[in-house]
C-alpha positions as CSV (number, residue, x, y, z in Angstrom):
1,M,18.4,0.1,35.6
2,S,18.4,3.5,37.1
3,S,15.4,5.8,37.4
4,R,17.1,8.2,34.9
5,S,17.4,5.5,32.2
6,I,13.8,4.4,32.9
7,F,12.6,8.0,32.6
8,G,14.6,8.4,29.3
9,L,13.1,5.2,27.9
10,V,9.5,6.3,28.8
11,F,10.1,9.8,27.4
12,G,11.6,8.4,24.2
13,V,8.6,6.1,23.7
14,F,6.2,9.0,24.3
15,I,8.0,11.3,21.9
16,A,8.2,8.6,19.2
17,A,4.4,8.0,19.6
18,M,3.6,11.7,19.4
19,L,5.9,12.1,16.3
20,G,4.1,9.1,14.7
21,L,0.7,10.6,15.4
22,A,1.7,14.0,14.1
23,A,3.2,12.5,10.9
24,G,0.0,10.5,10.4
25,A,-2.1,13.6,10.7
26,L,0.1,15.5,8.3
27,W,-0.1,12.6,5.9
28,M,-3.9,12.6,6.1
29,V,-4.1,16.3,5.3
30,V,-2.0,15.8,2.2
31,T,-4.0,12.8,1.1
32,L,-7.3,14.6,1.6
33,Y,-6.0,17.6,-0.3
34,Q,-4.9,15.5,-3.3
35,R,-8.1,13.4,-3.1
36,Q,-6.3,10.1,-3.9
37,P,-4.5,7.5,-1.8
38,M,-0.8,8.3,-1.4
39,P,0.8,5.2,0.3
40,W,4.2,6.1,-1.1
41,L,4.3,9.0,1.3
42,A,5.3,6.4,3.9
43,L,8.9,6.5,2.7
44,P,9.5,10.3,3.2
45,I,7.7,10.1,6.5
46,A,9.9,7.2,7.6
47,V,13.0,9.2,6.7
48,I,11.8,12.2,8.7
49,L,10.8,10.2,11.7
50,A,14.0,8.2,11.7
51,W,16.0,11.4,11.5
52,A,14.1,13.1,14.3
53,I,14.3,10.1,16.6
54,R,17.9,9.2,15.8
55,N,19.0,12.8,16.6
56,G,16.8,13.0,19.6
57,V,17.9,9.9,21.5
58,R,21.0,9.9,23.7
59,R,22.7,6.9,22.0
60,P,21.4,5.9,18.5
61,G,21.4,2.2,17.8
62,N,18.9,-0.6,18.2
63,G,16.6,1.4,20.5
64,A,16.4,4.3,18.0
65,A,15.8,1.9,15.2
66,L,12.9,0.3,17.1
67,L,11.4,3.6,18.0
68,A,11.6,4.9,14.4
69,A,10.1,1.7,13.0
70,L,7.2,1.8,15.6
71,A,6.6,5.5,14.9
72,T,6.4,4.9,11.2
73,L,4.0,2.0,11.7
74,L,1.9,4.1,14.1
75,A,1.8,6.9,11.4
76,S,0.6,4.4,8.8
77,I,-2.1,3.0,11.1
78,Y,-3.2,6.4,12.2
79,V,-3.6,7.8,8.7
80,S,-5.6,4.8,7.7
81,M,-8.0,5.3,10.6
82,L,-8.3,9.0,9.9
83,I,-9.1,8.4,6.3
84,A,-11.7,5.9,7.3
85,A,-13.2,8.5,9.6
86,A,-13.2,11.1,6.8
87,R,-15.0,8.7,4.5
88,I,-17.7,8.1,7.1
89,A,-18.0,11.8,7.8
90,G,-18.4,12.5,4.1
91,S,-21.0,9.8,3.6
92,M,-23.1,10.7,6.5
93,G,-22.7,14.5,6.4
94,L,-21.0,14.7,9.8
95,G,-18.0,16.6,11.0
96,L,-14.7,14.8,11.3
97,I,-14.5,15.3,15.1
98,D,-18.0,14.0,15.6
99,T,-17.3,11.0,13.5
100,L,-14.1,10.2,15.4
101,Q,-16.0,10.4,18.7
102,T,-19.0,8.5,17.5
103,A,-17.3,5.7,15.6
104,G,-14.6,5.0,18.1
105,A,-11.1,3.5,17.7
106,G,-12.4,-0.1,17.2
107,M,-14.7,0.6,14.3
108,L,-12.2,2.9,12.6
109,W,-9.5,0.2,13.0
110,Q,-11.7,-2.4,11.4
111,L,-12.6,-0.1,8.5
112,A,-9.0,0.7,8.0
113,R,-8.1,-3.0,7.9
114,I,-10.9,-3.7,5.4
115,G,-9.7,-0.8,3.2
116,L,-6.0,-1.8,3.3
117,S,-4.7,-2.8,-0.1
118,V,-1.6,-4.9,-0.9
119,S,0.3,-2.0,-2.3
120,E,-0.4,0.1,0.9
121,G,0.9,-2.8,3.0
122,M,4.0,-3.1,0.9
123,W,4.7,0.6,1.1
124,T,4.3,0.4,4.9
125,V,6.6,-2.6,5.2
126,L,9.3,-0.8,3.1
127,A,8.9,2.4,5.2
128,V,9.2,0.5,8.5
129,L,12.3,-1.2,7.3
130,L,13.8,2.0,6.0
131,A,13.0,3.8,9.3
132,A,14.7,1.0,11.3
133,W,17.8,1.1,9.1
134,L,18.1,4.8,9.2
135,G,17.4,4.9,13.0
136,R,20.1,2.4,13.6
137,R,22.8,4.4,11.9
138,P,24.9,6.6,14.1
139,A,24.1,10.3,14.2
140,P,26.5,12.5,12.3
141,I,29.3,14.0,14.5
142,K,28.9,17.7,14.9
143,K,32.1,19.7,14.8
144,L,32.4,22.5,17.2
145,S,33.7,25.7,15.7
146,K,35.7,28.3,17.6
């Protein structure tokens, strides 16, 4: 394996993680604005992430499918943790950033797991499968016009 392919792999994983975190943060903003759980948003987020990753990698296929699925799963986990932090912040009268720093990732992860419902889990599984399927498909061929 050449250094160029290793760098491409590391860069692809990094970009997929950042896209997943950004999608999770956007999902949290929409959820907080609507003031109700919106687990079905996992599907449109999966489509967007799969599209971005599939068009951003050099050769779409199994690697892009895996990255899209992991980014979607990361977005789902991240939104659950952010919503748990928002609930703590609202209950204790703290700011969101203070709550994130004080609670820590371990506590937020446990609270997110406790608050996970069956329907949220099903939406997440469907979204991960959709992202993997869309990420595996070849990118459309772009025609060059003269």
